[in-house]
DSSP file (Angstrom, degrees, kcal/mol; ACC not computed):
  #  RESIDUE AA STRUCTURE BP1 BP2  ACC     N-H-->O    O-->H-N    N-H-->O    O-->H-N    TCO  KAPPA ALPHA  PHI   PSI    X-CA   Y-CA   Z-CA
    1    1 A X              0   0    0      0, 0.0     2,-0.4     0, 0.0     0, 0.0   0.000 360.0 360.0 360.0 131.0   27.2  -12.1   57.6
    2    2 A X        -     0   0    0      1,-0.0     2,-0.1     2,-0.0     4,-0.1  -0.761 360.0-120.4 -94.0 142.2   25.8  -10.1   54.6
    3    3 A X        -     0   0    0     -2,-0.4     3,-0.1     1,-0.1    -1,-0.0  -0.410  19.8-118.2 -78.0 160.4   28.1   -8.2   52.4
    4    4 A X  S    S+     0   0    0      1,-0.2     2,-0.7    -2,-0.1    -1,-0.1   0.864 104.6  45.3 -68.3 -38.2   27.7   -4.4   52.0
    5    5 A X  S    S-     0   0    0      2,-0.0    -1,-0.2     0, 0.0    -2,-0.1  -0.900  85.0-145.9-111.7 105.8   27.0   -4.6   48.3
    6    6 A X        -     0   0    0     -2,-0.7     2,-0.8    -3,-0.1    -2,-0.0  -0.386  13.5-125.5 -70.2 146.7   24.6   -7.4   47.4
    7    7 A X  S    S+     0   0    0     -2,-0.1     2,-0.2     2,-0.1    -1,-0.1  -0.838  74.5   1.2 -93.0 111.0   25.1   -9.2   44.1
    8    8 A X  S    S-     0   0    0     -2,-0.8     2,-0.3     2,-0.0    -2,-0.1  -0.573  91.8 -57.5 111.2-174.5   21.9   -9.0   42.1
    9    9 A X        -     0   0    0     -2,-0.2     2,-0.2     2,-0.0    -2,-0.1  -0.741  41.0-124.1-108.4 153.6   18.4   -7.6   42.5
   10   10 A X     >  -     0   0    0     -2,-0.3     4,-1.7     1,-0.1     3,-0.4  -0.583  33.6-105.6 -90.5 163.5   15.8   -8.1   45.1
   11   11 A X  H  > S+     0   0    0      1,-0.2     4,-2.3    -2,-0.2     5,-0.2   0.853 117.9  56.7 -58.6 -39.0   12.3   -9.3   44.2
   12   12 A X  H  > S+     0   0    0      1,-0.2     4,-2.3     2,-0.2    -1,-0.2   0.894 105.9  50.3 -62.1 -41.3   10.8   -5.9   44.8
   13   13 A X  H  > S+     0   0    0     -3,-0.4     4,-2.3     2,-0.2    -1,-0.2   0.897 110.7  49.4 -64.3 -40.1   13.1   -4.2   42.3
   14   14 A X  H  X S+     0   0    0     -4,-1.7     4,-2.4     2,-0.2    -2,-0.2   0.906 111.5  49.0 -65.7 -42.2   12.3   -6.8   39.7
   15   15 A X  H  X S+     0   0    0     -4,-2.3     4,-2.3     2,-0.2    -2,-0.2   0.896 111.0  49.8 -65.1 -40.6    8.6   -6.4   40.2
   16   16 A X  H  X S+     0   0    0     -4,-2.3     4,-2.1     2,-0.2    -2,-0.2   0.928 112.2  47.8 -63.8 -44.9    8.8   -2.6   39.9
   17   17 A X  H  X S+     0   0    0     -4,-2.3     4,-2.2     1,-0.2    -2,-0.2   0.912 112.5  48.9 -62.8 -42.8   10.8   -2.8   36.7
   18   18 A X  H  X S+     0   0    0     -4,-2.4     4,-2.5     1,-0.2    -1,-0.2   0.888 110.6  50.5 -65.4 -38.4    8.4   -5.4   35.2
   19   19 A X  H  X S+     0   0    0     -4,-2.3     4,-2.3     2,-0.2    -1,-0.2   0.876 110.0  50.4 -69.2 -35.7    5.4   -3.2   36.1
   20   20 A X  H  X S+     0   0    0     -4,-2.1     4,-2.3     2,-0.2     5,-0.2   0.925 112.1  47.1 -65.0 -43.9    7.0   -0.1   34.5
   21   21 A X  H  X S+     0   0    0     -4,-2.2     4,-2.4     1,-0.2    -2,-0.2   0.920 113.0  49.1 -63.4 -43.0    7.7   -2.1   31.3
   22   22 A X  H  X S+     0   0    0     -4,-2.5     4,-2.7     1,-0.2     5,-0.2   0.899 110.1  51.6 -63.5 -40.8    4.2   -3.4   31.3
   23   23 A X  H  X S+     0   0    0     -4,-2.3     4,-2.1     2,-0.2    -2,-0.2   0.916 111.8  45.5 -63.2 -43.8    2.7    0.0   31.8
   24   24 A X  H  X S+     0   0    0     -4,-2.3     4,-2.4     2,-0.2    -1,-0.2   0.907 113.6  50.7 -64.7 -41.6    4.6    1.5   28.9
   25   25 A X  H  X S+     0   0    0     -4,-2.4     4,-2.1    -5,-0.2    -2,-0.2   0.922 111.1  47.0 -63.8 -44.7    3.8   -1.4   26.7
   26   26 A X  H  X S+     0   0    0     -4,-2.7     4,-2.2     2,-0.2    -1,-0.2   0.886 112.0  51.3 -65.5 -38.9    0.0   -1.1   27.5
   27   27 A X  H  X S+     0   0    0     -4,-2.1     4,-2.2    -5,-0.2    -1,-0.2   0.918 110.6  47.9 -63.7 -43.3    0.0    2.6   26.9
   28   28 A X  H  X S+     0   0    0     -4,-2.4     4,-2.3     1,-0.2    -2,-0.2   0.874 110.3  51.9 -68.1 -35.5    1.8    2.2   23.5
   29   29 A X  H  X S+     0   0    0     -4,-2.1     4,-2.4     2,-0.2    -1,-0.2   0.914 110.1  49.5 -64.9 -41.8   -0.7   -0.5   22.5
   30   30 A X  H  X S+     0   0    0     -4,-2.2     4,-2.1     2,-0.2    -2,-0.2   0.902 111.5  48.5 -62.7 -41.2   -3.6    1.8   23.4
   31   31 A X  H  X S+     0   0    0     -4,-2.2     4,-2.3     2,-0.2    -2,-0.2   0.905 111.1  50.6 -65.8 -40.8   -2.1    4.6   21.4
   32   32 A X  H  X S+     0   0    0     -4,-2.3     4,-2.6     2,-0.2    -2,-0.2   0.913 109.9  49.6 -63.0 -43.4   -1.5    2.4   18.4
   33   33 A X  H  X S+     0   0    0     -4,-2.4     4,-2.3     1,-0.2    -1,-0.2   0.897 110.7  50.7 -64.0 -39.5   -5.1    1.1   18.5
   34   34 A X  H  X S+     0   0    0     -4,-2.1     4,-2.3     2,-0.2    -1,-0.2   0.914 112.0  46.6 -63.7 -42.4   -6.4    4.7   18.6
   35   35 A X  H  X S+     0   0    0     -4,-2.3     4,-2.6     2,-0.2    -2,-0.2   0.899 111.9  50.7 -66.1 -40.6   -4.3    5.7   15.7
   36   36 A X  H  X S+     0   0    0     -4,-2.6     4,-2.2     2,-0.2    -2,-0.2   0.901 111.2  48.7 -64.5 -40.0   -5.4    2.7   13.7
   37   37 A X  H  X S+     0   0    0     -4,-2.3     4,-2.1     2,-0.2    -2,-0.2   0.925 112.4  47.9 -64.7 -44.4   -9.0    3.4   14.4
   38   38 A X  H  X S+     0   0    0     -4,-2.3     4,-2.4     1,-0.2    -2,-0.2   0.898 111.2  50.8 -63.5 -40.9   -8.7    7.0   13.4
   39   39 A X  H  X S+     0   0    0     -4,-2.6     4,-2.4     1,-0.2    -1,-0.2   0.904 109.5  50.8 -63.5 -41.4   -6.8    6.1   10.2
   40   40 A X  H  X S+     0   0    0     -4,-2.2     4,-2.0     2,-0.2    -1,-0.2   0.900 110.7  48.9 -63.1 -41.3   -9.5    3.6    9.3
   41   41 A X  H  X S+     0   0    0     -4,-2.1     4,-2.1     2,-0.2    -2,-0.2   0.907 111.6  49.1 -65.7 -41.6  -12.2    6.2    9.8
   42   42 A X  H  X S+     0   0    0     -4,-2.4     4,-2.7     1,-0.2    -2,-0.2   0.896 109.7  51.8 -65.4 -39.5  -10.3    8.8    7.7
   43   43 A X  H  X S+     0   0    0     -4,-2.4     4,-2.3     2,-0.2    -1,-0.2   0.893 109.9  48.7 -64.4 -39.3   -9.9    6.2    4.9
   44   44 A X  H  X S+     0   0    0     -4,-2.0     4,-2.1     2,-0.2    -1,-0.2   0.896 112.7  48.0 -68.7 -37.9  -13.6    5.4    4.8
   45   45 A X  H  X S+     0   0    0     -4,-2.1     4,-2.5     2,-0.2    -2,-0.2   0.916 111.9  50.0 -64.8 -42.2  -14.4    9.1    4.7
   46   46 A X  H  X S+     0   0    0     -4,-2.7     4,-2.2     1,-0.2    -2,-0.2   0.898 110.2  50.3 -63.4 -40.4  -11.9    9.7    1.9
   47   47 A X  H  X S+     0   0    0     -4,-2.3     4,-2.1     2,-0.2    -1,-0.2   0.915 111.1  48.4 -63.8 -43.0  -13.3    6.8   -0.1
   48   48 A X  H  X S+     0   0    0     -4,-2.1     4,-2.4     1,-0.2    -2,-0.2   0.900 110.7  51.0 -64.6 -40.4  -16.9    8.2    0.3
   49   49 A X  H  X S+     0   0    0     -4,-2.5     4,-2.5     2,-0.2    -1,-0.2   0.890 109.2  51.2 -64.2 -39.0  -15.7   11.7   -0.8
   50   50 A X  H  X S+     0   0    0     -4,-2.2     4,-2.4     2,-0.2    -2,-0.2   0.909 110.1  49.0 -64.7 -40.9  -14.0   10.2   -3.9
   51   51 A X  H  X S+     0   0    0     -4,-2.1     4,-2.2     2,-0.2    -2,-0.2   0.922 112.2  48.4 -63.9 -42.8  -17.2    8.4   -4.8
   52   52 A X  H  X S+     0   0    0     -4,-2.4     4,-2.4     1,-0.2    -2,-0.2   0.896 111.3  50.6 -63.2 -39.9  -19.2   11.6   -4.3
   53   53 A X  H  X S+     0   0    0     -4,-2.5     4,-2.9     2,-0.2    -2,-0.2   0.896 109.1  51.2 -65.7 -39.7  -16.7   13.5   -6.4
   54   54 A X  H  X S+     0   0    0     -4,-2.4     4,-2.4     2,-0.2    -2,-0.2   0.920 110.9  48.0 -62.3 -43.6  -16.9   10.9   -9.2
   55   55 A X  H  X S+     0   0    0     -4,-2.2     4,-2.2     2,-0.2    -2,-0.2   0.918 113.5  48.3 -62.6 -42.8  -20.7   11.1   -9.2
   56   56 A X  H  X S+     0   0    0     -4,-2.4     4,-2.5     2,-0.2    -2,-0.2   0.921 111.3  49.3 -64.2 -44.5  -20.6   14.9   -9.3
   57   57 A X  H  X S+     0   0    0     -4,-2.9     4,-2.3     1,-0.2    -1,-0.2   0.895 111.2  49.5 -64.7 -39.1  -18.0   15.0  -12.1
   58   58 A X  H  X S+     0   0    0     -4,-2.4     4,-2.4     2,-0.2    -1,-0.2   0.908 111.1  49.5 -64.8 -40.3  -20.1   12.6  -14.2
   59   59 A X  H  X S+     0   0    0     -4,-2.2     4,-2.4     1,-0.2    -2,-0.2   0.899 111.6  49.1 -64.9 -39.7  -23.2   14.7  -13.6
   60   60 A X  H  X S+     0   0    0     -4,-2.5     4,-2.6     2,-0.2    -2,-0.2   0.884 110.7  50.4 -66.5 -38.0  -21.3   17.9  -14.7
   61   61 A X  H  X S+     0   0    0     -4,-2.3     4,-2.5     2,-0.2    -2,-0.2   0.912 111.7  47.1 -66.6 -41.6  -20.0   16.2  -17.8
   62   62 A X  H  X S+     0   0    0     -4,-2.4     4,-2.4     2,-0.2    -2,-0.2   0.911 113.3  49.6 -64.5 -41.5  -23.4   15.0  -18.8
   63   63 A X  H  X S+     0   0    0     -4,-2.4     4,-2.0     2,-0.2    -2,-0.2   0.917 112.8  46.5 -63.7 -42.9  -24.8   18.5  -18.1
   64   64 A X  H  X S+     0   0    0     -4,-2.6     4,-1.8     2,-0.2    -2,-0.2   0.896 113.1  49.2 -67.5 -39.9  -22.0   20.1  -20.2
   65   65 A X  H  X S+     0   0    0     -4,-2.5     4,-1.7     1,-0.2    -1,-0.2   0.895 111.7  48.8 -66.0 -39.1  -22.5   17.6  -23.0
   66   66 A X  H  X S+     0   0    0     -4,-2.4     4,-1.1     1,-0.2    -1,-0.2   0.866 110.6  50.5 -70.6 -33.5  -26.3   18.2  -23.0
   67   67 A X  H  X S+     0   0    0     -4,-2.0     4,-1.3     1,-0.2    -1,-0.2   0.825 109.2  52.2 -72.4 -29.4  -25.8   22.0  -23.1
   68   68 A X  H  < S+     0   0    0     -4,-1.8     6,-0.2     1,-0.2    -2,-0.2   0.842 107.0  51.7 -73.8 -32.3  -23.4   21.7  -26.0
   69   69 A X  H  < S+     0   0    0     -4,-1.7     3,-0.2     1,-0.2    -1,-0.2   0.781 108.0  53.2 -73.7 -24.6  -25.8   19.7  -28.0
   70   70 A X  H  < S+     0   0    0     -4,-1.1     2,-0.6     1,-0.2    -1,-0.2   0.824 112.3  44.7 -77.4 -31.8  -28.5   22.3  -27.4
   71   71 A X    ><  +     0   0    0     -4,-1.3     3,-1.3     1,-0.1    -1,-0.2  -0.835  63.8 178.7-115.9  94.1  -26.4   25.2  -28.7
   72   72 A X  T 3   +     0   0    0     -2,-0.6     4,-0.2     1,-0.2    -1,-0.1   0.559  68.6  82.3 -72.3  -6.8  -24.6   24.1  -31.9
   73   73 A X  T 3  S+     0   0    0      2,-0.1     2,-0.5     0, 0.0    -1,-0.2   0.743  74.1  84.3 -70.3 -20.9  -22.9   27.6  -32.3
   74   74 A X  S <  S-     0   0    0     -3,-1.3     2,-0.1    -6,-0.2    -3,-0.0  -0.704  93.8-114.8 -80.8 126.0  -20.2   26.4  -29.9
   75   75 A X        -     0   0    0     -2,-0.5     2,-0.6     1,-0.1    -2,-0.1  -0.382  22.4-135.4 -65.6 135.7  -17.5   24.5  -31.8
   76   76 A X        -     0   0    0     -4,-0.2     6,-0.1     1,-0.1    -1,-0.1  -0.820  17.7-171.3 -93.3 118.2  -17.4   20.9  -30.8
   77   77 A X        +     0   0    0     -2,-0.6     2,-0.3     4,-0.6    -1,-0.1   0.635  69.2  20.8 -89.4 -14.3  -13.7   19.8  -30.3
   78   78 A X  S    S-     0   0    0      3,-0.5     3,-0.2     1,-0.0     5,-0.0  -0.929  83.1-105.8-144.1 169.2  -14.3   16.1  -29.9
   79   79 A X  S    S+     0   0    0     -2,-0.3     3,-0.1     1,-0.2    -1,-0.0   0.747 119.7  47.0 -70.2 -21.0  -17.1   13.6  -30.7
   80   80 A X  S    S-     0   0    0      1,-0.1     2,-0.6     2,-0.1    -1,-0.2   0.654 108.9-122.2 -96.1 -17.0  -18.1   13.5  -27.0
   81   81 A X        +     0   0    0     -3,-0.2    -4,-0.6     1,-0.2    -3,-0.5  -0.856  69.0 101.0 124.4-103.1  -18.1   17.2  -26.3
   82   82 A X    >   -     0   0    0     -2,-0.6     3,-1.0   -21,-0.2     2,-0.3   0.158  65.5-124.4 -42.1 128.2  -16.0   18.9  -23.6
   83   83 A X  T 3  S-     0   0    0      1,-0.3    -1,-0.1    -5,-0.0     3,-0.1  -0.563  89.7  -1.9 -74.6 134.7  -12.9   20.6  -24.8
   84   84 A X  T 3  S+     0   0    0     -2,-0.3     2,-0.5     1,-0.2    -1,-0.3   0.780 104.1 122.2  57.5  31.7   -9.7   19.4  -23.1
   85   85 A X    <   -     0   0    0     -3,-1.0     2,-0.3    -4,-0.1    -1,-0.2  -0.981  56.7-140.5-128.3 123.0  -11.6   17.0  -20.9
   86   86 A X    >   -     0   0    0     -2,-0.5     3,-1.0     3,-0.2     2,-0.3  -0.587  32.7-109.0 -76.9 140.4  -11.0   13.2  -20.8
   87   87 A X  T 3  S-     0   0    0     -2,-0.3     3,-0.1     1,-0.2    -1,-0.1  -0.551  92.1  -5.8 -75.2 133.8  -14.1   11.2  -20.6
   88   88 A X  T 3  S+     0   0    0     -2,-0.3     2,-0.5     1,-0.2    -1,-0.2   0.714 100.4 119.6  59.2  28.4  -14.7    9.5  -17.3
   89   89 A X    <   -     0   0    0     -3,-1.0    -3,-0.2   -32,-0.1    -1,-0.2  -0.975  57.8-138.5-120.8 117.6  -11.4   10.5  -15.8
   90   90 A X    >   -     0   0    0     -2,-0.5     3,-1.4     1,-0.1     4,-0.3  -0.311  21.5-113.8 -73.2 159.9  -11.5   12.6  -12.7
   91   91 A X  G >  S+     0   0    0      1,-0.3     3,-1.1     2,-0.2    -1,-0.1   0.745 111.4  66.9 -66.8 -23.9   -9.2   15.5  -12.2
   92   92 A X  G 3  S+     0   0    0      1,-0.2    -1,-0.3     4,-0.0     4,-0.1   0.694  95.2  58.3 -72.3 -15.8   -7.4   13.8   -9.3
   93   93 A X  G <  S+     0   0    0     -3,-1.4    -1,-0.2     2,-0.1     2,-0.2   0.544  86.9  95.3 -89.4  -6.7   -6.0   11.1  -11.7
   94   94 A X  S <  S-     0   0    0     -3,-1.1     2,-0.2    -4,-0.3    -3,-0.0  -0.578  88.1-100.8 -83.8 148.4   -4.3   13.6  -13.9
   95   95 A X        -     0   0    0     -2,-0.2    -1,-0.1     1,-0.2    -2,-0.1  -0.452  23.9-160.4 -68.3 133.9   -0.6   14.4  -13.3
   96   96 A X  S    S+     0   0    0     -2,-0.2     2,-0.3    -4,-0.1    -1,-0.2   0.761  77.6  39.9 -84.6 -26.8    0.0   17.6  -11.4
   97   97 A X  S    S-     0   0    0      1,-0.0     3,-0.1     3,-0.0    -1,-0.1  -0.888  91.1-106.0-121.2 151.1    3.6   17.9  -12.5
   98   98 A X        -     0   0    0     -2,-0.3     2,-0.2     1,-0.2    -2,-0.1  -0.299  57.7 -75.9 -67.6 162.8    5.2   17.2  -15.9
   99   99 A X        -     0   0    0      1,-0.1    -1,-0.2    -4,-0.1     2,-0.1  -0.420  57.1-125.4 -62.2 126.1    7.3   14.0  -16.1
  100  100 A X        -     0   0    0     -2,-0.2     3,-0.1    -3,-0.1    -1,-0.1  -0.441  15.9-123.0 -78.0 146.3   10.5   14.8  -14.4
  101  101 A X        -     0   0    0      1,-0.2    -1,-0.1    -2,-0.1     2,-0.1  -0.364  47.1 -74.8 -77.6 166.5   13.9   14.3  -16.1
  102  102 A X        -     0   0    0      1,-0.1    -1,-0.2     2,-0.1     5,-0.1  -0.365  33.2-142.3 -62.9 139.1   16.4   12.0  -14.6
  103  103 A X  S    S+     0   0    0     -3,-0.1     2,-0.5     2,-0.1    -1,-0.1   0.609  81.0  83.1 -79.8 -11.1   18.1   13.5  -11.5
  104  104 A X  S >  S-     0   0    0      3,-0.0     3,-0.7     2,-0.0     2,-0.2  -0.812  76.4-137.8 -96.2 130.0   21.4   12.0  -12.6
  105  105 A X  T 3  S+     0   0    0     -2,-0.5    -2,-0.1     1,-0.2     0, 0.0  -0.556  84.4  15.1 -81.5 151.5   23.5   13.8  -15.1
  106  106 A X  T 3  S+     0   0    0      1,-0.2     2,-0.4    -2,-0.2    -1,-0.2   0.815  83.9 168.3  56.7  35.1   25.2   11.8  -17.9
  107  107 A X    <         0   0    0     -3,-0.7    -1,-0.2     1,-0.1    -5,-0.1  -0.647 360.0 360.0 -79.7 132.2   23.0    8.8  -17.2
  108  108 A X              0   0    0     -2,-0.4    -1,-0.1     0, 0.0    -2,-0.0   0.379 360.0 360.0-120.3 360.0   23.3    6.2  -19.9
C-alpha cells in the first residue's frame, strides 16, 4: 500500500528542477559574456579617442605657440606660450570641481 502523500520527490520533478536551474545559469552566463565583450569594445574605443584627443591637443598647442612667435605684439605670459595652459596636460586631467571641504563639521 502506498500512502496518499509521498515523502520526497520523484525523479521527474528533480530533473525538471535541475533543467530550470541549468537554463537560468546558461542564460546568465551568456548575458555576462555579452556585457563583458561590449565593455571591452567600449574601453578600446575610449582609449583610441583619448589618444586622438592627445594628438589633437598637442597639435593645437604647437600651432598656438608658433602663431604667438610670429606675432610678438601679443604679450607672452610664460616662456612656452599659451596663457593659462599647462604644457602637455590635457583638459580631461584638470579638476572640474574645486577641492571639497570636509563633510564633517568640527572635524579635528
